C-alpha positions, 0 to 999 in steps of 0.5 A, a space after each residue: 500500500 502506498 500513502 496517497 497523502 504524502 503530497 500534502 505534507 507541509 512545513 509547519 510551525 508547532 502550535 504549542 510546546 506540549 499538547 495544545 488541548 491538554 495544556 488548556 485543561 491541565 491534563 497529562 500526556 505521554 507522547 506528542 504528535 505534530 500535524 504536518 498539515 497545520 502544526 497542531 500539537 496533540 497527544 498520542 493514543 497512549 495518552 488519556 485524551 488522544 488529542 492527535 487522533 481527535 484532531 485527525 477526526 475533526 479536520 481530516 488532516 492525515 499526516 502526523 510526525 512523532 514529535 516527542 522529542 523529534 523522532 523523524 517518523 511519519 504516520 498517515 491516519 487515513 491510510 493507516 501506514 508509516 510514511 517518509 517525511 521530507 524533513 523533521 520539524 525543529 522542536 520548540 522544547 515541549 514541556 514534559 507532562 507524562 502520566 
């Protein structure tokens, strides 16, 4: 299978130094994911609130980057597969908030 969404990978500015939604509510997270369409920083599916996946469902932005610390891998929610990223997003220094 080959991801049909890699052409939409953008260079983005992260929206926050941690999970944007968890920071608003004071919730903890485990790892961070960065939307490569708009720069939304959300928490992973091992986190209580799963904000990165919720962002995908709300926006249909398909590609995320592992962002805690910058891990260099990409994932396409729509195609359910690992994707090659053209670059890594420089980390802005996330605030640790592990569960």
